[in-house]
Structures are given as structure tokens and as C-alpha cells.
ZAMARGU-4260 file (C-alpha; in steps of 0.2 Angstrom, whole numbers, plus 5000, padded with zeros to 4 digits):
<rodrens>
0) 5000/5000/5000 | 5008/5017/4995 | 5010/5031/5008 | 4995/5041/5002 | 4983/5026/5004
5) 4990/5022/5021 | 4985/5040/5026 | 4968/5036/5022 | 4965/5049/5009 | 4956/5036/4998
10) 4964/5041/4982 | 4963/5029/4968 | 4980/5035/4961 | 4995/5042/4970 | 5005/5050/4956
15) 5015/5065/4963 | 5029/5065/4950 | 5029/5083/4945 | 5023/5089/4962 | 5037/5084/4974
20) 5038/5065/4975 | 5049/5061/4990 | 5065/5053/4986 | 5069/5035/4992 | 5081/5034/5006
25) 5094/5021/5009 | 5083/5014/5023 | 5068/5012/5012 | 5064/4999/5000 | 5060/5007/4983
30) 5041/5009/4981 | 5031/5014/4966 | 5028/5033/4964 | 5011/5030/4958 | 4998/5016/4956
35) 4985/5017/4942 | 4969/5009/4945 | 4955/5006/4933 | 4957/4989/4925 | 4946/4976/4932
40) 4957/4961/4929 | 4976/4957/4925 | 4986/4970/4915 | 4996/4962/4901 | 5002/4977/4891
45) 5009/4995/4894 | 5016/5008/4882 | 5021/5026/4882 | 5018/5038/4867 | 5034/5046/4860
50) 5030/5063/4869 | 5028/5054/4886 | 5011/5062/4888 | 5001/5047/4887 | 5002/5029/4894
55) 4992/5015/4886 | 4987/4999/4894 | 4978/4983/4890 | 4972/4968/4899 | 4961/4953/4903
60) 4946/4964/4905 | 4946/4967/4886 | 4949/4985/4887 | 4963/4997/4882 | 4965/5012/4894
65) 4974/5028/4890 | 4981/5038/4905 | 4990/5054/4909 | 5006/5048/4917 | 5009/5066/4925
70) 4993/5066/4935 | 4988/5048/4935 | 4971/5051/4928 | 4962/5039/4917 | 4957/5046/4901
75) 4949/5036/4887 | 4944/5018/4889 | 4944/5010/4872 | 4931/4995/4870 | 4929/4984/4856
80) 4940/4969/4859 | 4930/4953/4862 | 4945/4945/4871 | 4959/4949/4882 | 4972/4962/4876
85) 4990/4956/4876 | 4999/4970/4867 | 4998/4989/4864 | 5010/5001/4854 | 5010/5019/4849
90) 5016/5024/4832 | 5031/5034/4832 | 5022/5050/4828 | 5009/5046/4842 | 4994/5047/4830
95) 4990/5028/4830 | 4988/5017/4845 | 4988/4998/4840 | 4981/4984/4851 | 4980/4966/4849
100) 4976/4950/4858 | 4966/4934/4858 | 4956/4929/4843 | 4968/4937/4831 | 4961/4954/4835
105) 4972/4969/4829 | 4964/4986/4831 | 4970/5003/4827 | 4964/5018/4837 | 4965/5037/4837
110) 4972/5040/4854 | 4966/5058/4854 | 4948/5054/4852 | 4947/5035/4857 | 4939/5031/4840
115) 4943/5015/4831 | 4952/5019/4815 | 4952/5001/4808 | 4953/4983/4812 | 4966/4972/4803
120) 4959/4956/4796 | 4970/4942/4793 | 4977/4937/4809 | 4971/4920/4812 | 4975/4916/4830
125) 4981/4924/4846 | 4993/4940/4844 | 5005/4942/4859 | 5016/4956/4853 | 5015/4971/4841
130) 5028/4984/4836 | 5028/4999/4824 | 5044/5002/4813 | 5053/5018/4817 | 5046/5026/4801
135) 5028/5021/4805 | 5025/5012/4789 | 5025/4995/4795 | 5016/4986/4809 | 5023/4969/4814
140) 5015/4956/4825 | 5018/4938/4829 | 5005/4924/4829 | 5000/4908/4837 | 5002/4900/4820
145) 5021/4902/4819 | 5020/4917/4807 | 5027/4935/4809 | 5015/4947/4799 | 5019/4964/4792
150) 5005/4976/4789 | 5004/4994/4782 | 4994/5003/4795 | 4989/5017/4784 | 4980/5005/4771
155) 4976/4990/4782 | 4984/4978/4770 | 4996/4964/4774 | 5013/4967/4766 | 5022/4950/4770
160) 5021/4934/4781 | 5038/4929/4787 | 5039/4910/4790 | 5053/4901/4799 | 5048/4899/4817
165) 5042/4881/4821 | 5032/4887/4836 | 5021/4901/4842 | 5028/4919/4840 | 5027/4928/4857
170) 5037/4944/4854 | 5043/4956/4840 | 5055/4971/4840 | 5062/4983/4827 | 5080/4989/4827
175) 5081/5008/4829 | 5086/5010/4811 | 5071/4999/4805 | 5081/4988/4795 | 5080/4972/4806
180) 5065/4964/4815 | 5068/4952/4829 | 5055/4939/4834 | 5055/4925/4847 | 5044/4911/4852
185) 5041/4894/4859 | 5053/4885/4847 | 5067/4893/4858 | 5074/4904/4845 | 5076/4922/4841
190) 5075/4925/4822 | 5082/4941/4814 | 5073/4947/4798 | 5079/4959/4785 | 5064/4971/4782
195) 5069/4976/4764 | 5068/4958/4758 | 5059/4948/4771 | 5073/4936/4772 | 5079/4927/4788
200) 5096/4933/4792 | 5099/4922/4808 | 5091/4910/4820 | 5098/4911/4837 | 5096/4898/4850
205) 5090/4908/4864 | 5081/4898/4877 | 5085/4881/4884 | 5067/4878/4889 | 5060/4883/4871
210) 5051/4898/4875 | 5057/4916/4871 | 5045/4928/4879 | 5053/4945/4876 | 5066/4953/4864
215) 5072/4971/4864 | 5085/4982/4855 | 5096/4994/4864 | 5093/5012/4858 | 5109/5013/4848
220) 5105/4996/4840 | 5121/4988/4845 | 5114/4976/4857 | 5099/4964/4856 | 5092/4955/4872
225) 5081/4941/4874 | 5073/4931/4888 | 5061/4918/4892 | 5056/4902/4902 | 5074/4897/4907
230) 5076/4913/4918 | 5091/4919/4908 | 5093/4936/4899 | 5104/4934/4884 | 5114/4947/4876
235) 5117/4947/4857 | 5126/4956/4843 | 5112/4959/4831 | 5124/4962/4817 | 5134/4945/4819
240) 5122/4935/4830 | 5136/4932/4842 | 5132/4928/4860 | 5138/4942/4871 | 5134/4935/4888
245) 5120/4931/4900 | 5112/4940/4915 | 5106/4928/4928 | 5096/4932/4944 | 5078/4929/4940
250) 5071/4914/4949 | 5057/4910/4937 | 5052/4914/4919 | 5057/4931/4912 | 5042/4939/4903
255) 5047/4957/4899 | 5062/4967/4894 | 5064/4986/4891 | 5079/4997/4889 | 5080/5015/4896
260) 5081/5028/4882 | 5099/5031/4885 | 5103/5013/4885 | 5112/5012/4901 | 5099/5002/4910
265) 5089/4986/4906 | 5073/4982/4915 | 5067/4964/4916 | 5051/4957/4924 | 5045/4940/4927
270) 5035/4926/4936 | 5046/4928/4951 | 5037/4944/4956 | 5052/4955/4954 | 5057/4969/4942
275) 5076/4969/4940 | 5087/4983/4933 | 5104/4979/4925 | 5119/4988/4918 | 5120/4980/4901
280) 5138/4985/4899 | 5144/4976/4914 | 5131/4964/4917 | 5129/4970/4935 | 5112/4970/4943
285) 5108/4987/4950 | 5091/4984/4958 | 5078/4970/4962 | 5061/4976/4966 | 5050/4964/4975
290) 5031/4965/4970 | 5021/4954/4982 | 5007/4944/4974 | 5007/4955/4959 | 5017/4945/4945
295) 5025/4958/4933 | 5021/4955/4915 | 5024/4972/4904 | 5037/4985/4907 | 5039/5002/4898
300) 5051/5017/4900 | 5044/5035/4897 | 5054/5044/4883 | 5063/5055/4895 | 5069/5039/4906
305) 5062/5046/4922 | 5047/5034/4924 | 5046/5015/4922 | 5029/5008/4921 | 5024/4990/4925
310) 5008/4980/4923 | 5002/4968/4936 | 4990/4954/4940 | 4983/4964/4954 | 4974/4975/4941
315) 4986/4989/4943 | 4999/4999/4934 | 5014/5005/4944 | 5025/5020/4940 | 5043/5020/4947
320) 5056/5033/4949 | 5067/5024/4936 | 5082/5036/4939 | 5083/5035/4958 | 5080/5016/4958
325) 5094/5013/4945 | 5106/5023/4956 | 5101/5014/4972 | 5112/4999/4969 | 5100/4986/4977
</rodrens>
């Protein structure tokens, strides 16, 4: 329970970020700076827009919710999904919010008005992850039927279907220059695709227990990270596919990865009810945040790197002072 709720003020959200949050002290365990409440079931996805003025979330309650991270106020609630929502992503210019989930539903929304712009038809099964290319011209998502699909979000037409995975595709991520797409799934591999040709560049053996849940590129594009069921975070050179090491510390499956905007910190979340912050250059763990009874699934940094958002099975989204925690050396 955060400090404001403990004082009995009855607030549904305690977001004080720009109004004098107290700084954590060495004697205190890091605590969230704010807790956003509105979802009525597990939260599976979080994403900031490029300006940092909006935070989107999706979950088992079949809604997409848009928040003001500065005040913690819930804005638009987007309804239309018939099943749980597993993924949300803003286009780089912030004009489109994409959401996807069970039943192969991929929907595009206007985040300013909350109106649905279109529904992409062609996904045949569950969609667990979606990503916009840096130029906004391509929307990628992985499917339960082992296929990575590329769409033109402006026309709603499918551009390509990338085949190579032999299991369900759980995660996708574009390189910062937009030339490479990484995907991972339950065949235990991370596959690198050339966007210009659709050809598979490499297939990296990435998880000993055959389930890659998350992939992410560093902001400079020089590092690719992956993680999954075997509890290990693996570091790769995306240009050569060379294994650059592993980060170990999670006690259960790792479900999410996110780089800070400056690339100096990697956040990971998993089924062991922890969020861990790492120095990707040295492999040192900087912090381990214990989240009691609220398994962490999604993570997202704000564009300025000051906030880290995490989604939980207690129906909440928590906002953390990312800079202070990364320096706490816990």
C-alpha cells in the first residue's frame, strides 16, 4: 500500500511525479511513485507515446485504457476487443495506438479521440506482441500459427508473412534503424529478419526451455536482448548474431524486457514477482524490486527515462522513479 493510501486519503492513484515526490532513502525499499487503478482484471500490456504524455494499457478485461502519466488520471477507455488484450503500441508520431490479443484481433485507434480507425483482418490466432517500425510504415506482430506478419497501418493491407519459426511467436521488436525485425517464440529461437527483403538473416538459439517471451534492441542498435522460460537474459550482437553473455538472477520465467532511452539500464520482469534493473555494459544487477502477489508482465520506460511503468496481476499499473532506483544499487 503506498503512503497516500496508508494515510487514508482514499485516492485511487498516487502520482506525485511533478509535484514533489519524496526521494527513496537508503533505509527504504524502493516503492512505486504511483499506482494506476481502473482495470478490472490482469494487466498484460503498457506503452508510452513518444512525447511521454500518454500511457496506454491493455488487459484481461478486454479494454485498452489511456492515462495521463503526469497526473495519473484515466482518460479514454477503448472498448471493442472481444477477448483479452495482450499488446499495445503507439506509432512513432503518436497518431495511432495499436492493440492486439486473443482471437487474432488487431485494432488501430486514434488516441486523441478514442475512436477506432480500423481493424486488421488476417490474423488467424492469438497475437501476443506488436511493434511499429521507426518510420511508422510497418506494423509487425507475431501469431500463434508460427508466422510473423507485416502490415501497412495506413491502408490495412498485409505486406508480408515471414515464416521460419516452428512454434508460436510471442514477441517482436524493430531495430532503431528499422532495417531488422527480431522475433522470438516457443521454438526457443530468436530470428532476425531483413525488412527490405523479408529474408531470415539468423536463427539464434536463445532459450533452453524453448520459450522466448521477450526481445528488445538497445537504443543505439548495437545490442539485442532476449529472455524467456529458462530465467536467463541473453545478450546478442544483432549484426553478427554472436552471443555476448547472459544475465542471471531471476528465479522464474522472464516475461518482459525494456531498455532505458539512454541505453544504460535494462529492466526485466518475470514470474518471480520481481522487476530487476541491470547495467547491460557490465552485466551488474543494479536493483531488484519485489512485487508481492502481483506478478510483473509488461514494462515500459517513458521517453525521458524518468518513469518505468509496470503492469500487474493485481489489476494495477505501477509507476517507478526509474532514475533513483537505477542509482540505488540494490
